[in-house]
PDB file as gemmi writes it, atoms N, CA and C in Angstrom:
CRYST1    1.000    1.000    1.000  90.00  90.00  90.00 P 1                      
ATOM      1  N   MET A   1       0.841  -1.176   0.000  1.00  0.00           N  
ATOM      2  CA  MET A   1       0.000   0.000   0.000  1.00  0.00           C  
ATOM      3  C   MET A   1       0.888   1.242   0.000  1.00  0.00           C  
ATOM      4  N   ASP A   2       0.591   2.162  -0.900  1.00  0.00           N  
ATOM      5  CA  ASP A   2       1.329   3.415  -0.968  1.00  0.00           C  
ATOM      6  C   ASP A   2       0.884   4.342   0.153  1.00  0.00           C  
ATOM      7  N   ARG A   3       1.808   5.147   0.614  1.00  0.00           N  
ATOM      8  CA  ARG A   3       1.515   6.124   1.648  1.00  0.00           C  
ATOM      9  C   ARG A   3       1.510   7.507   1.018  1.00  0.00           C  
ATOM     10  N   VAL A   4       0.516   8.316   1.317  1.00  0.00           N  
ATOM     11  CA  VAL A   4       0.411   9.659   0.758  1.00  0.00           C  
ATOM     12  C   VAL A   4       0.850  10.671   1.817  1.00  0.00           C  
ATOM     13  N   ILE A   5       1.787  11.527   1.421  1.00  0.00           N  
ATOM     14  CA  ILE A   5       2.296  12.568   2.311  1.00  0.00           C  
ATOM     15  C   ILE A   5       2.033  13.907   1.638  1.00  0.00           C  
ATOM     16  N   ASP A   6       1.552  14.865   2.390  1.00  0.00           N  
ATOM     17  CA  ASP A   6       1.287  16.192   1.861  1.00  0.00           C  
ATOM     18  C   ASP A   6       2.576  16.794   1.296  1.00  0.00           C  
ATOM     19  N   ALA A   7       2.528  17.242   0.042  1.00  0.00           N  
ATOM     20  CA  ALA A   7       3.711  17.768  -0.635  1.00  0.00           C  
ATOM     21  C   ALA A   7       4.291  18.980   0.097  1.00  0.00           C  
ATOM     22  N   GLY A   8       3.437  19.857   0.581  1.00  0.00           N  
ATOM     23  CA  GLY A   8       3.920  21.038   1.297  1.00  0.00           C  
ATOM     24  C   GLY A   8       4.633  20.680   2.585  1.00  0.00           C  
ATOM     25  N   ALA A   9       4.098  19.709   3.307  1.00  0.00           N  
ATOM     26  CA  ALA A   9       4.730  19.277   4.555  1.00  0.00           C  
ATOM     27  C   ALA A   9       6.079  18.617   4.279  1.00  0.00           C  
ATOM     28  N   LEU A  10       6.142  17.802   3.231  1.00  0.00           N  
ATOM     29  CA  LEU A  10       7.401  17.138   2.887  1.00  0.00           C  
ATOM     30  C   LEU A  10       8.442  18.158   2.446  1.00  0.00           C  
ATOM     31  N   ARG A  11       8.028  19.123   1.628  1.00  0.00           N  
ATOM     32  CA  ARG A  11       8.956  20.164   1.177  1.00  0.00           C  
ATOM     33  C   ARG A  11       9.505  20.939   2.373  1.00  0.00           C  
ATOM     34  N   ALA A  12       8.640  21.325   3.300  1.00  0.00           N  
ATOM     35  CA  ALA A  12       9.075  22.074   4.482  1.00  0.00           C  
ATOM     36  C   ALA A  12      10.043  21.256   5.329  1.00  0.00           C  
ATOM     37  N   CYS A  13       9.768  19.977   5.472  1.00  0.00           N  
ATOM     38  CA  CYS A  13      10.648  19.097   6.242  1.00  0.00           C  
ATOM     39  C   CYS A  13      12.017  19.004   5.576  1.00  0.00           C  
ATOM     40  N   MET A  14      12.030  18.814   4.258  1.00  0.00           N  
ATOM     41  CA  MET A  14      13.305  18.730   3.548  1.00  0.00           C  
ATOM     42  C   MET A  14      14.082  20.035   3.677  1.00  0.00           C  
ATOM     43  N   GLU A  15      13.404  21.163   3.580  1.00  0.00           N  
ATOM     44  CA  GLU A  15      14.078  22.457   3.726  1.00  0.00           C  
ATOM     45  C   GLU A  15      14.752  22.564   5.089  1.00  0.00           C  
ATOM     46  N   ARG A  16      14.041  22.170   6.148  1.00  0.00           N  
ATOM     47  CA  ARG A  16      14.619  22.225   7.503  1.00  0.00           C  
ATOM     48  C   ARG A  16      15.844  21.334   7.607  1.00  0.00           C  
ATOM     49  N   ILE A  17      15.761  20.143   7.038  1.00  0.00           N  
ATOM     50  CA  ILE A  17      16.899  19.213   7.088  1.00  0.00           C  
ATOM     51  C   ILE A  17      18.098  19.806   6.360  1.00  0.00           C  
ATOM     52  N   PHE A  18      17.885  20.346   5.166  1.00  0.00           N  
ATOM     53  CA  PHE A  18      18.991  20.927   4.416  1.00  0.00           C  
ATOM     54  C   PHE A  18      19.601  22.109   5.163  1.00  0.00           C  
ATOM     55  N   GLU A  19      18.769  22.934   5.780  1.00  0.00           N  
ATOM     56  CA  GLU A  19      19.283  24.065   6.546  1.00  0.00           C  
ATOM     57  C   GLU A  19      20.109  23.580   7.734  1.00  0.00           C  
ATOM     58  N   LYS A  20      19.637  22.552   8.423  1.00  0.00           N  
ATOM     59  CA  LYS A  20      20.384  22.011   9.563  1.00  0.00           C  
ATOM     60  C   LYS A  20      21.688  21.360   9.122  1.00  0.00           C  
ATOM     61  N   GLU A  21      21.738  20.948   7.871  1.00  0.00           N  
ATOM     62  CA  GLU A  21      22.967  20.359   7.325  1.00  0.00           C  
ATOM     63  C   GLU A  21      23.919  21.428   6.808  1.00  0.00           C  
ATOM     64  N   GLY A  22      23.523  22.719   6.915  1.00  0.00           N  
ATOM     65  CA  GLY A  22      24.418  23.806   6.570  1.00  0.00           C  
ATOM     66  C   GLY A  22      24.136  24.509   5.261  1.00  0.00           C  
ATOM     67  N   PHE A  23      23.088  24.111   4.543  1.00  0.00           N  
ATOM     68  CA  PHE A  23      22.724  24.809   3.312  1.00  0.00           C  
ATOM     69  C   PHE A  23      22.027  26.120   3.667  1.00  0.00           C  
ATOM     70  N   SER A  24      22.216  27.129   2.833  1.00  0.00           N  
ATOM     71  CA  SER A  24      21.503  28.387   3.049  1.00  0.00           C  
ATOM     72  C   SER A  24      20.009  28.147   2.845  1.00  0.00           C  
ATOM     73  N   SER A  25      19.179  29.053   3.355  1.00  0.00           N  
ATOM     74  CA  SER A  25      17.732  28.920   3.184  1.00  0.00           C  
ATOM     75  C   SER A  25      17.362  28.891   1.710  1.00  0.00           C  
ATOM     76  N   GLU A  26      18.017  29.726   0.925  1.00  0.00           N  
ATOM     77  CA  GLU A  26      17.740  29.781  -0.512  1.00  0.00           C  
ATOM     78  C   GLU A  26      18.105  28.462  -1.200  1.00  0.00           C  
ATOM     79  N   ASP A  27      19.277  27.926  -0.875  1.00  0.00           N  
ATOM     80  CA  ASP A  27      19.694  26.653  -1.473  1.00  0.00           C  
ATOM     81  C   ASP A  27      18.803  25.509  -0.998  1.00  0.00           C  
ATOM     82  N   ALA A  28      18.456  25.516   0.288  1.00  0.00           N  
ATOM     83  CA  ALA A  28      17.590  24.466   0.830  1.00  0.00           C  
ATOM     84  C   ALA A  28      16.250  24.447   0.113  1.00  0.00           C  
ATOM     85  N   ARG A  29      15.702  25.622  -0.135  1.00  0.00           N  
ATOM     86  CA  ARG A  29      14.422  25.734  -0.834  1.00  0.00           C  
ATOM     87  C   ARG A  29      14.552  25.236  -2.279  1.00  0.00           C  
ATOM     88  N   ALA A  30      15.636  25.609  -2.948  1.00  0.00           N  
ATOM     89  CA  ALA A  30      15.839  25.197  -4.339  1.00  0.00           C  
ATOM     90  C   ALA A  30      16.006  23.684  -4.456  1.00  0.00           C  
ATOM     91  N   ILE A  31      16.791  23.100  -3.571  1.00  0.00           N  
ATOM     92  CA  ILE A  31      17.004  21.653  -3.613  1.00  0.00           C  
ATOM     93  C   ILE A  31      15.701  20.917  -3.324  1.00  0.00           C  
ATOM     94  N   ALA A  32      14.984  21.367  -2.299  1.00  0.00           N  
ATOM     95  CA  ALA A  32      13.710  20.732  -1.952  1.00  0.00           C  
ATOM     96  C   ALA A  32      12.722  20.839  -3.110  1.00  0.00           C  
ATOM     97  N   ASP A  33      12.693  21.976  -3.791  1.00  0.00           N  
ATOM     98  CA  ASP A  33      11.787  22.153  -4.928  1.00  0.00           C  
ATOM     99  C   ASP A  33      12.108  21.172  -6.056  1.00  0.00           C  
ATOM    100  N   VAL A  34      13.388  21.002  -6.353  1.00  0.00           N  
ATOM    101  CA  VAL A  34      13.786  20.077  -7.418  1.00  0.00           C  
ATOM    102  C   VAL A  34      13.389  18.639  -7.053  1.00  0.00           C  
ATOM    103  N   LEU A  35      13.656  18.251  -5.819  1.00  0.00           N  
ATOM    104  CA  LEU A  35      13.308  16.889  -5.389  1.00  0.00           C  
ATOM    105  C   LEU A  35      11.796  16.682  -5.412  1.00  0.00           C  
ATOM    106  N   MET A  36      11.045  17.702  -4.985  1.00  0.00           N  
ATOM    107  CA  MET A  36       9.584  17.583  -4.998  1.00  0.00           C  
ATOM    108  C   MET A  36       9.052  17.477  -6.423  1.00  0.00           C  
ATOM    109  N   GLN A  37       9.608  18.262  -7.346  1.00  0.00           N  
ATOM    110  CA  GLN A  37       9.167  18.194  -8.740  1.00  0.00           C  
ATOM    111  C   GLN A  37       9.373  16.784  -9.288  1.00  0.00           C  
ATOM    112  N   ALA A  38      10.512  16.188  -8.982  1.00  0.00           N  
ATOM    113  CA  ALA A  38      10.772  14.824  -9.457  1.00  0.00           C  
ATOM    114  C   ALA A  38       9.714  13.871  -8.915  1.00  0.00           C  
ATOM    115  N   ASP A  39       9.419  13.961  -7.631  1.00  0.00           N  
ATOM    116  CA  ASP A  39       8.389  13.085  -7.044  1.00  0.00           C  
ATOM    117  C   ASP A  39       7.027  13.332  -7.674  1.00  0.00           C  
ATOM    118  N   LEU A  40       6.667  14.594  -7.835  1.00  0.00           N  
ATOM    119  CA  LEU A  40       5.352  14.917  -8.385  1.00  0.00           C  
ATOM    120  C   LEU A  40       5.213  14.511  -9.845  1.00  0.00           C  
ATOM    121  N   PHE A  41       6.344  14.433 -10.562  1.00  0.00           N  
ATOM    122  CA  PHE A  41       6.331  13.957 -11.947  1.00  0.00           C  
ATOM    123  C   PHE A  41       6.421  12.439 -12.019  1.00  0.00           C  
ATOM    124  N   GLY A  42       6.495  11.775 -10.862  1.00  0.00           N  
ATOM    125  CA  GLY A  42       6.536  10.323 -10.825  1.00  0.00           C  
ATOM    126  C   GLY A  42       7.929   9.735 -10.993  1.00  0.00           C  
ATOM    127  N   ILE A  43       8.955  10.560 -10.867  1.00  0.00           N  
ATOM    128  CA  ILE A  43      10.335  10.086 -10.990  1.00  0.00           C  
ATOM    129  C   ILE A  43      10.895   9.941  -9.571  1.00  0.00           C  
ATOM    130  N   GLU A  44      10.374   8.965  -8.863  1.00  0.00           N  
ATOM    131  CA  GLU A  44      10.687   8.822  -7.442  1.00  0.00           C  
ATOM    132  C   GLU A  44      12.159   8.536  -7.165  1.00  0.00           C  
ATOM    133  N   SER A  45      12.853   7.942  -8.125  1.00  0.00           N  
ATOM    134  CA  SER A  45      14.275   7.643  -7.928  1.00  0.00           C  
ATOM    135  C   SER A  45      15.120   8.911  -7.807  1.00  0.00           C  
ATOM    136  N   HIS A  46      14.574  10.048  -8.229  1.00  0.00           N  
ATOM    137  CA  HIS A  46      15.305  11.309  -8.169  1.00  0.00           C  
ATOM    138  C   HIS A  46      14.575  12.330  -7.306  1.00  0.00           C  
ATOM    139  N   GLY A  47      13.697  11.857  -6.444  1.00  0.00           N  
ATOM    140  CA  GLY A  47      12.919  12.743  -5.593  1.00  0.00           C  
ATOM    141  C   GLY A  47      13.413  12.755  -4.160  1.00  0.00           C  
ATOM    142  N   ALA A  48      12.475  12.787  -3.240  1.00  0.00           N  
ATOM    143  CA  ALA A  48      12.784  12.919  -1.815  1.00  0.00           C  
ATOM    144  C   ALA A  48      13.695  11.811  -1.288  1.00  0.00           C  
ATOM    145  N   GLN A  49      13.671  10.661  -1.923  1.00  0.00           N  
ATOM    146  CA  GLN A  49      14.534   9.580  -1.430  1.00  0.00           C  
ATOM    147  C   GLN A  49      16.017   9.919  -1.603  1.00  0.00           C  
ATOM    148  N   ARG A  50      16.342  10.930  -2.409  1.00  0.00           N  
ATOM    149  CA  ARG A  50      17.733  11.358  -2.596  1.00  0.00           C  
ATOM    150  C   ARG A  50      18.224  12.175  -1.394  1.00  0.00           C  
ATOM    151  N   LEU A  51      17.335  12.514  -0.494  1.00  0.00           N  
ATOM    152  CA  LEU A  51      17.679  13.327   0.674  1.00  0.00           C  
ATOM    153  C   LEU A  51      18.878  12.762   1.423  1.00  0.00           C  
ATOM    154  N   MET A  52      18.856  11.472   1.682  1.00  0.00           N  
ATOM    155  CA  MET A  52      19.950  10.859   2.443  1.00  0.00           C  
ATOM    156  C   MET A  52      21.264  10.913   1.671  1.00  0.00           C  
ATOM    157  N   THR A  53      21.205  10.766   0.364  1.00  0.00           N  
ATOM    158  CA  THR A  53      22.410  10.823  -0.452  1.00  0.00           C  
ATOM    159  C   THR A  53      23.007  12.223  -0.439  1.00  0.00           C  
ATOM    160  N   ILE A  54      22.158  13.225  -0.548  1.00  0.00           N  
ATOM    161  CA  ILE A  54      22.625  14.610  -0.600  1.00  0.00           C  
ATOM    162  C   ILE A  54      23.203  15.055   0.731  1.00  0.00           C  
ATOM    163  N   THR A  55      22.548  14.709   1.815  1.00  0.00           N  
ATOM    164  CA  THR A  55      22.980  15.188   3.133  1.00  0.00           C  
ATOM    165  C   THR A  55      23.929  14.224   3.837  1.00  0.00           C  
ATOM    166  N   GLY A  56      23.925  12.965   3.418  1.00  0.00           N  
ATOM    167  CA  GLY A  56      24.744  11.976   4.100  1.00  0.00           C  
ATOM    168  C   GLY A  56      24.195  11.610   5.466  1.00  0.00           C  
ATOM    169  N   THR A  57      22.886  11.856   5.665  1.00  0.00           N  
ATOM    170  CA  THR A  57      22.247  11.563   6.947  1.00  0.00           C  
ATOM    171  C   THR A  57      21.016  10.687   6.729  1.00  0.00           C  
ATOM    172  N   SER A  58      20.397  10.323   7.824  1.00  0.00           N  
ATOM    173  CA  SER A  58      19.165   9.552   7.753  1.00  0.00           C  
ATOM    174  C   SER A  58      17.957  10.436   7.485  1.00  0.00           C  
ATOM    175  N   GLY A  59      18.157  11.762   7.510  1.00  0.00           N  
ATOM    176  CA  GLY A  59      17.047  12.676   7.311  1.00  0.00           C  
ATOM    177  C   GLY A  59      16.277  12.949   8.582  1.00  0.00           C  
ATOM    178  N   ARG A  60      16.764  12.502   9.719  1.00  0.00           N  
ATOM    179  CA  ARG A  60      16.051  12.671  10.979  1.00  0.00           C  
ATOM    180  C   ARG A  60      16.393  13.975  11.676  1.00  0.00           C  
ATOM    181  N   ALA A  61      17.165  14.829  11.019  1.00  0.00           N  
ATOM    182  CA  ALA A  61      17.594  16.092  11.643  1.00  0.00           C  
ATOM    183  C   ALA A  61      16.440  17.051  11.863  1.00  0.00           C  
ATOM    184  N   ALA A  62      15.377  16.924  11.090  1.00  0.00           N  
ATOM    185  CA  ALA A  62      14.261  17.853  11.234  1.00  0.00           C  
ATOM    186  C   ALA A  62      13.458  17.454  12.432  1.00  0.00           C  
TER     187      ALA A  62                                                      
END                                                                             
């Protein structure tokens, strides 16, 4: 069963994680937007799941 997560909530969470990892607010927003676009276009391999690869973390910083 697929799980549905609100796109705005996921984007905000990713932005917080990127900021905590040292990215500027502007860069965090841009990266989160690109990852969200990939997910929304159905290209999940290049979407939010890339978070751990980009930050080198589990994504639990938020």
